[in-house]
N, CA, C and O atoms as a DFTB+ gen file, in Angstrom:
780 C
 N C O
     1  1      80.990     167.684      82.548
     2  2      81.371     167.422      83.929
     3  2      82.517     166.405      83.925
     4  3      82.423     165.379      83.252
     5  1      83.573     166.670      84.652
     6  2      84.710     165.756      84.695
     7  2      84.643     164.888      85.963
     8  3      83.824     165.155      86.842
     9  1      85.501     163.843      86.070
    10  2      85.443     162.945      87.232
    11  2      85.581     163.654      88.580
    12  3      84.891     163.297      89.535
    13  1      86.447     164.636      88.667
    14  2      86.633     165.364      89.932
    15  2      85.357     166.103      90.330
    16  3      84.994     166.137      91.506
    17  1      84.680     166.692      89.350
    18  2      83.436     167.403      89.632
    19  2      82.341     166.444      90.096
    20  3      81.540     166.782      90.967
    21  1      82.313     165.245      89.508
    22  2      81.329     164.246      89.925
    23  2      81.586     163.836      91.373
    24  3      80.652     163.729      92.167
    25  1      82.845     163.611      91.711
    26  2      83.192     163.235      93.085
    27  2      82.786     164.346      94.051
    28  3      82.216     164.068      95.105
    29  1      83.069     165.581      93.707
    30  2      82.676     166.713      94.561
    31  2      81.161     166.752      94.753
    32  3      80.670     167.070      95.836
    33  1      80.441     166.431      93.706
    34  2      78.988     166.469      93.725
    35  2      78.392     165.449      94.702
    36  3      77.414     165.747      95.387
    37  1      78.977     164.251      94.770
    38  2      78.373     163.157      95.544
    39  2      79.136     162.792      96.811
    40  3      78.750     161.851      97.504
    41  1      80.181     163.494      97.123
    42  2      81.065     163.143      98.235
    43  2      80.333     163.020      99.579
    44  3      80.756     162.245     100.437
    45  1      79.268     163.754      99.768
    46  2      78.512     163.666     101.022
    47  2      77.848     162.305     101.211
    48  3      77.482     161.945     102.330
    49  1      77.689     161.552     100.130
    50  2      76.971     160.278     100.187
    51  2      77.882     159.059     100.065
    52  3      77.402     157.927     100.129
    53  1      79.164     159.266      99.894
    54  2      80.066     158.139      99.643
    55  2      80.936     157.823     100.851
    56  3      81.186     158.671     101.708
    57  1      81.388     156.577     100.890
    58  2      82.376     156.154     101.882
    59  2      83.782     156.292     101.305
    60  3      84.739     156.570     102.028
    61  1      83.890     156.091      99.989
    62  2      85.173     156.286      99.313
    63  2      84.915     156.542      97.834
    64  3      83.883     156.156      97.284
    65  1      85.886     157.205      97.207
    66  2      85.824     157.513      95.777
    67  2      87.207     157.271      95.195
    68  3      88.225     157.460      95.860
    69  1      87.218     156.850      93.943
    70  2      88.506     156.636      93.279
    71  2      88.335     156.847      91.777
    72  3      87.358     156.399      91.177
    73  1      89.298     157.532      91.193
    74  2      89.328     157.666      89.738
    75  2      90.320     156.623      89.250
    76  3      91.524     156.752      89.472
    77  1      89.813     155.582      88.581
    78  2      90.675     154.480      88.143
    79  2      91.416     154.808      86.862
    80  3      92.608     154.534      86.721
    81  1      90.708     155.380      85.967
    82  2      91.282     155.785      84.687
    83  2      90.800     157.206      84.443
    84  3      90.072     157.778      85.255
    85  1      91.202     157.746      83.349
    86  2      90.832     159.129      83.050
    87  2      89.323     159.332      83.070
    88  3      88.849     160.412      83.421
    89  1      88.553     158.289      82.693
    90  2      87.115     158.457      82.562
    91  2      86.313     157.420      83.340
    92  3      85.146     157.192      83.023
    93  1      86.911     156.782      84.356
    94  2      86.183     155.798      85.174
    95  2      86.295     156.179      86.637
    96  3      87.387     156.375      87.171
    97  1      85.128     156.279      87.275
    98  2      85.049     156.660      88.681
    99  2      84.371     155.526      89.454
   100  3      83.313     155.036      89.058
   101  1      84.993     155.121      90.555
   102  2      84.408     154.105      91.426
   103  2      83.968     154.789      92.710
   104  3      84.753     155.468      93.372
   105  1      82.699     154.598      93.049
   106  2      82.125     155.193      94.254
   107  2      81.623     154.073      95.154
   108  3      80.939     153.163      94.684
   109  1      81.950     154.125      96.430
   110  2      81.440     153.153      97.399
   111  2      80.550     153.880      98.389
   112  3      80.916     154.921      98.935
   113  1      79.372     153.309      98.608
   114  2      78.419     153.913      99.532
   115  2      77.701     152.805     100.293
   116  3      78.058     151.634     100.173
   117  1      76.694     153.172     101.071
   118  2      75.955     152.178     101.835
   119  2      74.468     152.274     101.510
   120  3      74.038     153.125     100.732
   121  1      73.690     151.379     102.128
   122  2      72.257     151.357     101.842
   123  2      71.536     152.614     102.308
   124  3      70.463     152.931     101.793
   125  1      72.090     153.322     103.252
   126  2      71.438     154.539     103.739
   127  2      71.585     155.709     102.772
   128  3      70.776     156.636     102.796
   129  1      72.605     155.675     101.923
   130  2      72.920     156.848     101.088
   131  2      72.835     156.635      99.577
   132  3      72.842     157.611      98.827
   133  1      72.755     155.403      99.117
   134  2      72.863     155.191      97.664
   135  2      71.730     155.831      96.881
   136  3      71.950     156.317      95.771
   137  1      70.508     155.843      97.437
   138  2      69.397     156.448      96.697
   139  2      69.581     157.965      96.584
   140  3      69.288     158.554      95.544
   141  1      70.066     158.592      97.659
   142  2      70.324     160.041      97.594
   143  2      71.422     160.336      96.577
   144  3      71.341     161.311      95.830
   145  1      72.434     159.498      96.554
   146  2      73.529     159.673      95.589
   147  2      72.993     159.551      94.163
   148  3      73.294     160.380      93.304
   149  1      72.196     158.507      93.920
   150  2      71.635     158.314      92.579
   151  2      70.694     159.456      92.194
   152  3      70.685     159.887      91.041
   153  1      69.912     159.943      93.140
   154  2      69.013     161.061      92.857
   155  2      69.820     162.314      92.490
   156  3      69.428     163.072      91.604
   157  1      70.940     162.522      93.173
   158  2      71.807     163.664      92.870
   159  2      72.359     163.555      91.452
   160  3      72.391     164.540      90.714
   161  1      72.790     162.360      91.077
   162  2      73.291     162.157      89.716
   163  2      72.188     162.434      88.692
   164  3      72.414     163.122      87.697
   165  1      71.003     161.896      88.942
   166  2      69.877     162.099      88.029
   167  2      69.558     163.585      87.876
   168  3      69.332     164.073      86.769
   169  1      69.543     164.289      88.995
   170  2      69.228     165.725      88.956
   171  2      70.278     166.525      88.184
   172  3      69.987     167.604      87.668
   173  1      71.488     165.995      88.107
   174  2      72.559     166.660      87.350
   175  2      72.627     166.158      85.908
   176  3      73.629     166.356      85.221
   177  1      71.564     165.513      85.463
   178  2      71.432     165.031      84.084
   179  2      72.385     163.869      83.767
   180  3      72.792     163.692      82.619
   181  1      72.731     163.091      84.776
   182  2      73.502     161.857      84.569
   183  2      72.472     160.739      84.662
   184  3      72.193     160.225      85.745
   185  1      71.914     160.372      83.517
   186  2      70.696     159.567      83.495
   187  2      70.816     158.227      82.792
   188  3      69.808     157.547      82.600
   189  1      72.018     157.830      82.403
   190  2      72.138     156.565      81.683
   191  2      72.628     155.451      82.606
   192  3      73.818     155.353      82.907
   193  1      71.694     154.623      83.045
   194  2      72.021     153.431      83.827
   195  2      72.282     152.312      82.827
   196  3      71.357     151.828      82.175
   197  1      73.551     151.898      82.706
   198  2      73.913     150.864      81.731
   199  2      73.421     149.494      82.161
   200  3      72.857     148.746      81.362
   201  1      73.640     149.171      83.434
   202  2      73.216     147.882      83.976
   203  2      73.400     147.904      85.482
   204  3      73.990     148.831      86.037
   205  1      72.887     146.870      86.135
   206  2      73.152     146.631      87.551
   207  2      73.719     145.226      87.639
   208  3      73.134     144.280      87.112
   209  1      74.853     145.088      88.302
   210  2      75.430     143.768      88.507
   211  2      75.561     143.529      90.009
   212  3      75.446     144.456      90.811
   213  1      75.800     142.287      90.369
   214  2      75.992     141.963      91.784
   215  2      76.915     140.761      91.887
   216  3      76.949     139.908      91.000
   217  1      77.663     140.705      92.982
   218  2      78.583     139.594      93.225
   219  2      78.439     139.150      94.670
   220  3      78.455     139.967      95.592
   221  1      78.298     137.843      94.853
   222  2      78.200     137.250      96.181
   223  2      79.599     136.884      96.656
   224  3      80.304     136.115      96.002
   225  1      79.994     137.437      97.794
   226  2      81.300     137.136      98.372
   227  2      81.184     136.243      99.616
   228  3      82.152     136.107     100.364
   229  1      80.035     135.645      99.841
   230  2      79.862     134.774     100.993
   231  2      79.178     135.497     102.137
   232  3      77.990     135.276     102.375
   233  1      79.891     136.351     102.851
   234  2      79.312     137.078     103.984
   235  2      78.637     138.377     103.558
   236  3      77.854     138.958     104.310
   237  1      78.949     138.824     102.349
   238  2      78.345     140.055     101.841
   239  2      78.131     139.906     100.342
   240  3      78.752     139.074      99.680
   241  1      77.242     140.733      99.834
   242  2      77.002     140.814      98.400
   243  2      77.176     142.268      98.003
   244  3      76.717     143.172      98.700
   245  1      77.839     142.484      96.884
   246  2      77.993     143.840      96.372
   247  2      77.061     144.036      95.187
   248  3      77.046     143.236      94.251
   249  1      76.291     145.101      95.240
   250  2      75.452     145.509      94.113
   251  2      76.165     146.698      93.477
   252  3      76.524     147.654      94.163
   253  1      76.366     146.631      92.168
   254  2      77.085     147.700      91.474
   255  2      76.174     148.298      90.396
   256  3      75.699     147.605      89.497
   257  1      75.952     149.595      90.520
   258  2      75.174     150.343      89.539
   259  2      76.170     150.961      88.556
   260  3      77.034     151.745      88.947
   261  1      76.041     150.602      87.288
   262  2      76.945     151.099      86.245
   263  2      76.221     152.229      85.501
   264  3      75.211     152.012      84.832
   265  1      76.759     153.410      85.639
   266  2      76.121     154.607      85.094
   267  2      77.131     155.331      84.226
   268  3      78.326     155.323      84.520
   269  1      76.660     155.957      83.158
   270  2      77.584     156.741      82.334
   271  2      76.982     158.108      82.046
   272  3      75.765     158.291      82.015
   273  1      77.879     159.053      81.840
   274  2      77.457     160.414      81.515
   275  2      77.431     160.570      79.993
   276  3      77.936     159.728      79.251
   277  1      76.838     161.654      79.564
   278  2      76.815     161.926      78.128
   279  2      78.196     162.335      77.626
   280  3      78.441     162.355      76.420
   281  1      79.095     162.660      78.546
   282  2      80.475     163.026      78.197
   283  2      81.401     161.812      78.145
   284  3      82.598     161.960      77.896
   285  1      80.861     160.608      78.377
   286  2      81.679     159.402      78.309
   287  2      82.431     159.063      79.581
   288  3      83.456     158.383      79.527
   289  1      81.945     159.520      80.718
   290  2      82.542     159.143      81.999
   291  2      81.713     157.993      82.567
   292  3      80.484     158.054      82.576
   293  1      82.388     156.947      83.039
   294  2      81.726     155.749      83.545
   295  2      81.825     155.706      85.059
   296  3      82.910     155.835      85.627
   297  1      80.684     155.523      85.704
   298  2      80.614     155.468      87.160
   299  2      80.216     154.065      87.593
   300  3      79.273     153.487      87.052
   301  1      80.930     153.523      88.560
   302  2      80.571     152.249      89.177
   303  2      80.247     152.550      90.631
   304  3      81.146     152.825      91.426
   305  1      78.981     152.501      90.977
   306  2      78.531     152.774      92.336
   307  2      78.299     151.449      93.046
   308  3      77.395     150.698      92.682
   309  1      79.116     151.157      94.062
   310  2      79.045     149.886      94.774
   311  2      78.359     150.066      96.121
   312  3      78.683     150.971      96.890
   313  1      77.392     149.168      96.390
   314  2      76.686     149.137      97.665
   315  2      76.846     147.740      98.237
   316  3      76.481     146.759      97.588
   317  1      77.392     147.635      99.451
   318  2      77.547     146.336     100.105
   319  2      76.295     146.008     100.907
   320  3      75.728     146.859     101.592
   321  1      75.876     144.733     100.799
   322  2      74.712     144.260     101.535
   323  2      75.140     143.018     102.319
   324  3      75.708     142.098     101.730
   325  1      74.882     142.965     103.631
   326  2      75.245     141.759     104.382
   327  2      74.371     140.584     103.952
   328  3      73.192     140.760     103.645
   329  1      74.950     139.394     103.932
   330  2      74.214     138.220     103.464
   331  2      73.051     137.836     104.369
   332  3      72.134     137.142     103.932
   333  1      73.074     138.275     105.617
   334  2      71.955     137.937     106.504
   335  2      70.806     138.946     106.379
   336  3      69.805     138.831     107.086
   337  1      70.940     139.920     105.495
   338  2      69.900     140.935     105.277
   339  2      69.934     141.365     103.817
   340  3      70.192     142.528     103.507
   341  1      69.672     140.414     102.922
   342  2      69.816     140.645     101.477
   343  2      68.623     141.399     100.901
   344  3      67.783     140.816     100.216
   345  1      68.555     142.678     101.179
   346  2      67.497     143.486     100.589
   347  2      68.016     144.883     100.299
   348  3      68.925     145.399     100.950
   349  1      67.392     145.465      99.289
   350  2      67.768     146.805      98.861
   351  2      66.514     147.470      98.295
   352  3      65.649     146.798      97.733
   353  1      66.424     148.755      98.442
   354  2      65.264     149.508      97.960
   355  2      65.363     149.687      96.442
   356  3      66.453     149.890      95.907
   357  1      64.236     149.613      95.763
   358  2      64.236     149.818      94.320
   359  2      64.696     151.235      93.967
   360  3      64.535     152.172      94.749
   361  1      65.263     151.362      92.788
   362  2      65.618     152.704      92.284
   363  2      64.814     153.025      91.024
   364  3      65.129     153.981      90.315
   365  1      63.783     152.235      90.744
   366  2      63.003     152.460      89.521
   367  2      62.290     153.816      89.524
   368  3      61.945     154.334      88.462
   369  1      62.070     154.388      90.700
   370  2      61.455     155.720      90.753
   371  2      62.455     156.807      90.362
   372  3      62.059     157.916      90.006
   373  1      63.758     156.490      90.428
   374  2      64.802     157.439      90.020
   375  2      65.268     157.103      88.603
   376  3      65.260     157.957      87.717
   377  1      65.670     155.863      88.405
   378  2      66.120     155.360      87.105
   379  2      65.126     154.282      86.647
   380  3      65.266     153.122      87.036
   381  1      64.139     154.638      85.840
   382  2      63.154     153.646      85.396
   383  2      63.776     152.442      84.678
   384  3      63.197     151.356      84.675
   385  1      64.949     152.631      84.072
   386  2      65.590     151.530      83.344
   387  2      66.096     150.432      84.272
   388  3      66.548     149.394      83.790
   389  1      66.035     150.626      85.578
   390  2      66.481     149.607      86.539
   391  2      65.474     148.462      86.675
   392  3      65.771     147.448      87.306
   393  1      64.314     148.617      86.099
   394  2      63.215     147.654      86.278
   395  2      63.647     146.203      86.060
   396  3      63.460     145.363      86.940
   397  1      64.216     145.910      84.907
   398  2      64.594     144.525      84.595
   399  2      65.874     144.099      85.308
   400  3      66.011     142.942      85.704
   401  1      66.802     145.026      85.471
   402  2      68.064     144.684      86.147
   403  2      67.811     144.267      87.595
   404  3      68.445     143.337      88.095
   405  1      66.895     144.947      88.263
   406  2      66.583     144.592      89.642
   407  2      65.902     143.228      89.722
   408  3      66.161     142.467      90.655
   409  1      65.053     142.915      88.778
   410  2      64.436     141.576      88.759
   411  2      65.491     140.509      88.528
   412  3      65.413     139.417      89.091
   413  1      66.477     140.825      87.700
   414  2      67.543     139.866      87.412
   415  2      68.386     139.570      88.656
   416  3      68.689     138.408      88.925
   417  1      68.773     140.602      89.419
   418  2      69.582     140.338      90.618
   419  2      68.762     139.620      91.683
   420  3      69.317     138.908      92.519
   421  1      67.452     139.803      91.656
   422  2      66.606     139.041      92.569
   423  2      66.593     137.567      92.163
   424  3      66.775     136.688      93.006
   425  1      66.381     137.301      90.892
   426  2      66.370     135.926      90.381
   427  2      67.677     135.197      90.664
   428  3      67.680     134.111      91.244
   429  1      68.765     135.791      90.258
   430  2      70.038     135.076      90.231
   431  2      70.794     135.087      91.551
   432  3      71.575     134.176      91.824
   433  1      70.567     136.120      92.384
   434  2      71.308     136.217      93.645
   435  2      70.416     136.285      94.880
   436  3      70.924     136.278      96.002
   437  1      69.122     136.351      94.702
   438  2      68.215     136.359      95.844
   439  2      68.156     137.671      96.589
   440  3      67.768     137.695      97.757
   441  1      68.529     138.762      95.949
   442  2      68.459     140.077      96.591
   443  2      67.018     140.560      96.519
   444  3      66.466     140.733      95.433
   445  1      66.420     140.772      97.669
   446  2      65.039     141.231      97.728
   447  2      65.008     142.727      97.420
   448  3      65.580     143.525      98.162
   449  1      64.354     143.101      96.347
   450  2      64.275     144.502      95.939
   451  2      62.947     145.054      96.455
   452  3      61.883     144.781      95.899
   453  1      63.035     145.827      97.517
   454  2      61.840     146.338      98.187
   455  2      61.123     147.375      97.326
   456  3      61.752     148.214      96.681
   457  1      59.795     147.297      97.329
   458  2      58.909     148.216      96.615
   459  2      59.121     148.215      95.104
   460  3      58.874     149.218      94.434
   461  1      59.578     147.088      94.574
   462  2      59.734     146.985      93.122
   463  2      58.348     147.001      92.481
   464  3      57.454     146.298      92.953
   465  1      58.145     147.784      91.418
   466  2      56.812     147.901      90.830
   467  2      56.321     146.646      90.112
   468  3      55.112     146.453      89.984
   469  1      57.217     145.799      89.647
   470  2      56.825     144.581      88.933
   471  2      57.662     143.397      89.399
   472  3      58.445     142.862      88.614
   473  1      57.519     142.969      90.661
   474  2      58.329     141.848      91.117
   475  2      57.947     140.572      90.372
   476  3      56.841     140.447      89.847
   477  1      58.854     139.664      90.340
   478  2      58.596     138.396      89.663
   479  2      59.846     137.913      88.971
   480  3      60.841     138.630      88.860
   481  1      59.773     136.690      88.512
   482  2      60.935     136.094      87.857
   483  2      61.162     136.754      86.498
   484  3      60.222     137.161      85.815
   485  1      62.431     136.844      86.134
   486  2      62.792     137.406      84.839
   487  2      63.556     136.377      84.025
   488  3      63.230     136.138      82.862
   489  1      64.559     135.774      84.621
   490  2      65.446     134.867      83.911
   491  2      65.053     133.414      84.162
   492  3      65.060     132.600      83.238
   493  1      64.719     133.092      85.382
   494  2      64.430     131.706      85.762
   495  2      62.981     131.349      85.432
   496  3      62.115     132.222      85.405
   497  1      62.722     130.068      85.183
   498  2      61.339     129.664      84.892
   499  2      60.436     129.852      86.115
   500  3      60.908     129.870      87.252
   501  1      59.136     129.990      85.864
   502  2      58.184     130.235      86.952
   503  2      58.161     129.115      87.986
   504  3      57.877     129.363      89.158
   505  1      58.455     127.885      87.567
   506  2      58.419     126.768      88.514
   507  2      59.765     126.528      89.212
   508  3      59.952     125.498      89.860
   509  1      60.690     127.467      89.082
   510  2      62.000     127.351      89.739
   511  2      61.787     127.351      91.256
   512  3      60.978     128.133      91.756
   513  1      62.491     126.495      91.993
   514  2      62.299     126.434      93.453
   515  2      62.639     127.762      94.142
   516  3      63.608     128.437      93.792
   517  1      61.816     128.110      95.122
   518  2      62.066     129.325      95.900
   519  2      63.389     129.190      96.646
   520  3      63.790     128.086      97.015
   521  1      64.044     130.282      96.859
   522  2      65.299     130.359      97.622
   523  2      66.440     129.566      96.988
   524  3      67.391     129.198      97.677
   525  1      66.358     129.304      95.704
   526  2      67.456     128.687      94.956
   527  2      67.898     129.703      93.914
   528  3      67.188     129.967      92.944
   529  1      69.071     130.264      94.125
   530  2      69.558     131.333      93.250
   531  2      70.902     130.916      92.659
   532  3      71.880     130.779      93.394
   533  1      70.966     130.716      91.354
   534  2      72.138     130.110      90.707
   535  2      73.467     130.829      90.891
   536  3      74.512     130.188      90.783
   537  1      73.477     132.122      91.162
   538  2      74.758     132.819      91.322
   539  2      75.165     133.008      92.783
   540  3      76.158     133.675      93.071
   541  1      74.399     132.422      93.700
   542  2      74.774     132.476      95.117
   543  2      75.865     131.456      95.389
   544  3      75.844     130.346      94.857
   545  1      76.814     131.844      96.220
   546  2      77.839     130.893      96.643
   547  2      77.144     129.728      97.333
   548  3      76.192     129.925      98.088
   549  1      77.618     128.522      97.073
   550  2      77.030     127.351      97.705
   551  2      75.851     126.769      96.952
   552  3      75.303     125.748      97.365
   553  1      75.445     127.400      95.847
   554  2      74.324     126.830      95.095
   555  2      74.667     125.427      94.617
   556  3      73.864     124.504      94.754
   557  1      75.851     125.272      94.062
   558  2      76.345     123.950      93.715
   559  2      77.305     123.541      94.817
   560  3      78.308     124.214      95.051
   561  1      77.007     122.453      95.488
   562  2      77.843     122.023      96.603
   563  2      78.857     120.999      96.119
   564  3      78.652     119.792      96.249
   565  1      79.946     121.495      95.562
   566  2      81.000     120.611      95.095
   567  2      81.997     120.280      96.201
   568  3      82.884     119.449      96.005
   569  1      81.860     120.918      97.356
   570  2      82.867     120.754      98.395
   571  2      83.059     119.288      98.779
   572  3      84.191     118.847      98.980
   573  1      81.969     118.533      98.884
   574  2      82.102     117.125      99.285
   575  2      82.886     116.341      98.243
   576  3      83.716     115.502      98.593
   577  1      82.633     116.606      96.970
   578  2      83.373     115.906      95.924
   579  2      84.837     116.320      95.969
   580  3      85.722     115.481      95.801
   581  1      85.098     117.586      96.190
   582  2      86.471     118.071      96.261
   583  2      87.207     117.416      97.422
   584  3      88.397     117.116      97.326
   585  1      86.485     117.196      98.527
   586  2      87.109     116.605      99.702
   587  2      87.404     115.116      99.520
   588  3      88.225     114.556     100.246
   589  1      86.746     114.474      98.563
   590  2      87.006     113.046      98.346
   591  2      88.448     112.852      97.896
   592  3      89.020     113.705      97.216
   593  1      89.008     111.757      98.272
   594  2      90.373     111.433      97.884
   595  2      90.412     111.268      96.365
   596  3      89.721     110.415      95.808
   597  1      91.217     112.082      95.710
   598  2      91.293     112.078      94.249
   599  2      91.669     110.702      93.727
   600  3      91.173     110.281      92.683
   601  1      92.531     110.001      94.431
   602  2      92.931     108.661      93.971
   603  2      91.735     107.712      93.963
   604  3      91.651     106.832      93.106
   605  1      90.795     107.885      94.924
   606  2      89.592     107.031      94.944
   607  2      88.707     107.336      93.735
   608  3      88.117     106.428      93.150
   609  1      88.616     108.607      93.364
   610  2      87.801     108.953      92.196
   611  2      88.435     108.380      90.933
   612  3      87.736     107.848      90.070
   613  1      89.751     108.488      90.827
   614  2      90.451     107.929      89.667
   615  2      90.291     106.414      89.629
   616  3      90.104     105.820      88.567
   617  1      90.368     105.810      90.795
   618  2      90.207     104.356      90.885
   619  2      88.818     103.951      90.396
   620  3      88.672     103.004      89.623
   621  1      87.824     104.665      90.845
   622  2      86.453     104.388      90.428
   623  2      86.302     104.577      88.920
   624  3      85.665     103.763      88.251
   625  1      86.883     105.645      88.388
   626  2      86.760     105.945      86.967
   627  2      87.455     104.896      86.104
   628  3      87.053     104.677      84.962
   629  1      88.484     104.251      86.627
   630  2      89.186     103.239      85.837
   631  2      88.510     101.880      85.916
   632  3      88.865     100.973      85.163
   633  1      87.544     101.719      86.811
   634  2      86.811     100.462      86.945
   635  2      86.029     100.196      85.654
   636  3      85.451     101.119      85.079
   637  1      86.010      98.956      85.204
   638  2      85.317      98.631      83.943
   639  2      83.813      98.846      84.031
   640  3      83.165      99.024      83.000
   641  1      83.235      98.836      85.237
   642  2      81.802      99.063      85.389
   643  2      81.438     100.559      85.394
   644  3      80.261     100.918      85.362
   645  1      82.437     101.399      85.433
   646  2      82.209     102.845      85.474
   647  2      81.774     103.304      84.090
   648  3      82.520     103.158      83.122
   649  1      80.578     103.853      83.994
   650  2      80.013     104.240      82.712
   651  2      79.994     105.767      82.588
   652  3      79.043     106.435      82.994
   653  1      81.062     106.281      82.023
   654  2      81.213     107.732      81.870
   655  2      80.098     108.305      80.991
   656  3      79.572     109.378      81.284
   657  1      79.738     107.604      79.927
   658  2      78.692     108.100      79.024
   659  2      77.359     108.230      79.760
   660  3      76.618     109.193      79.564
   661  1      77.067     107.235      80.616
   662  2      75.819     107.288      81.372
   663  2      75.815     108.491      82.306
   664  3      74.787     109.149      82.468
   665  1      76.964     108.783      82.926
   666  2      77.059     109.938      83.817
   667  2      76.785     111.228      83.051
   668  3      76.078     112.109      83.539
   669  1      77.342     111.333      81.862
   670  2      77.125     112.535      81.052
   671  2      75.661     112.662      80.648
   672  3      75.117     113.765      80.612
   673  1      75.025     111.532      80.345
   674  2      73.605     111.551      79.998
   675  2      72.759     112.006      81.179
   676  3      71.825     112.790      81.010
   677  1      73.084     111.516      82.385
   678  2      72.349     111.930      83.578
   679  2      72.440     113.446      83.726
   680  3      71.437     114.114      83.983
   681  1      73.640     113.981      83.564
   682  2      73.823     115.420      83.714
   683  2      73.095     116.182      82.610
   684  3      72.459     117.205      82.867
   685  1      73.193     115.675      81.375
   686  2      72.575     116.373      80.249
   687  2      71.050     116.378      80.379
   688  3      70.411     117.399      80.124
   689  1      70.469     115.256      80.770
   690  2      69.017     115.153      80.879
   691  2      68.473     116.016      82.003
   692  3      67.459     116.692      81.829
   693  1      69.129     116.002      83.146
   694  2      68.589     116.719      84.298
   695  2      69.122     118.137      84.395
   696  3      68.512     118.989      85.040
   697  1      70.258     118.396      83.758
   698  2      70.926     119.700      83.867
   699  2      71.112     120.075      85.337
   700  3      71.080     121.249      85.706
   701  1      71.305     119.061      86.153
   702  2      71.450     119.268      87.587
   703  2      72.766     118.671      88.029
   704  3      72.899     117.451      88.131
   705  1      73.734     119.518      88.290
   706  2      75.063     119.036      88.663
   707  2      75.042     118.332      90.008
   708  3      75.910     117.503      90.280
   709  1      74.078     118.640      90.849
   710  2      73.992     117.948      92.126
   711  2      73.691     116.469      91.896
   712  3      74.180     115.618      92.639
   713  1      72.896     116.155      90.882
   714  2      72.588     114.765      90.575
   715  2      73.870     114.011      90.255
   716  3      74.074     112.896      90.736
   717  1      74.721     114.603      89.458
   718  2      75.985     113.983      89.097
   719  2      76.851     113.777      90.334
   720  3      77.446     112.713      90.505
   721  1      76.925     114.775      91.187
   722  2      77.716     114.691      92.413
   723  2      77.164     113.596      93.316
   724  3      77.922     112.794      93.863
   725  1      75.834     113.564      93.472
   726  2      75.219     112.548      94.327
   727  2      75.463     111.151      93.768
   728  3      75.703     110.211      94.527
   729  1      75.404     111.011      92.451
   730  2      75.655     109.704      91.837
   731  2      77.080     109.254      92.130
   732  3      77.309     108.096      92.480
   733  1      78.038     110.169      91.986
   734  2      79.436     109.841      92.236
   735  2      79.656     109.463      93.704
   736  3      80.364     108.501      93.999
   737  1      79.053     110.214      94.613
   738  2      79.191     109.897      96.038
   739  2      78.594     108.530      96.348
   740  3      79.155     107.768      97.135
   741  1      77.449     108.217      95.725
   742  2      76.803     106.921      95.954
   743  2      77.701     105.790      95.466
   744  3      77.853     104.774      96.143
   745  1      78.298     105.972      94.278
   746  2      79.187     104.947      93.733
   747  2      80.369     104.707      94.671
   748  3      80.729     103.560      94.937
   749  1      80.964     105.771      95.164
   750  2      82.111     105.632      96.064
   751  2      81.671     104.977      97.366
   752  3      82.384     104.135      97.912
   753  1      80.490     105.363      97.867
   754  2      79.960     104.761      99.095
   755  2      79.735     103.268      98.956
   756  3      80.065     102.505      99.864
   757  1      79.169     102.832      97.811
   758  2      78.934     101.417      97.576
   759  2      80.244     100.652      97.502
   760  3      80.347      99.539      98.016
   761  1      81.246     101.247      96.864
   762  2      82.552     100.585      96.771
   763  2      83.177     100.421      98.145
   764  3      83.790      99.393      98.433
   765  1      83.024     101.437      99.001
   766  2      83.597     101.359     100.336
   767  2      82.913     100.296     101.167
   768  3      83.559      99.628     101.973
   769  1      81.591     100.128     100.979
   770  2      80.838      99.097     101.719
   771  2      81.289      97.703     101.317
   772  3      81.359      96.808     102.159
   773  1      81.600      97.505     100.027
   774  2      82.042      96.210      99.530
   775  2      83.390      95.806     100.123
   776  3      83.665      94.616     100.278
   777  1      84.221      96.772     100.453
   778  2      85.559      96.485     100.961
   779  2      85.531      96.069     102.364
   780  3      86.579      95.790     102.947
């Protein structure tokens, strides 16, 4: 099956299709049609799900199903999900290999995978705080530090009481970049109060 034949096969379920290279096809669809599209591919013996990836763009998240044929054609099926409704139906009943990939996108991006047969954490520890997803935009709030006057940060860093090694130890021990940011903000706040 060639890329044009694949597009013809699934065109009823897509919003757009594009052949990027001789053997790479990009398909865009929505939550109403992606399962039918995937079922059509499966029924045509296109059964290799390489991985599922996702990217948070702020107002929307894209879930991309990477599928390949036995003929070496690579399909990227993109489904957009609005950030105020981050859920998608499982595809493990169509592609059983999606089991771990779906748990991973739930862990790292907070995408709720409905009717998943084995929900639960995959990558993050069991005691990880709920609703904290490391690949979501805004997980690390560096904006306040970025907004600080760079000259004030440099001034603070050149102060003889500024202990760079201690800051690195705080970050290394806690592995929490927010702690480092909060420490820096506190130091700048104390300096401003003294003035």
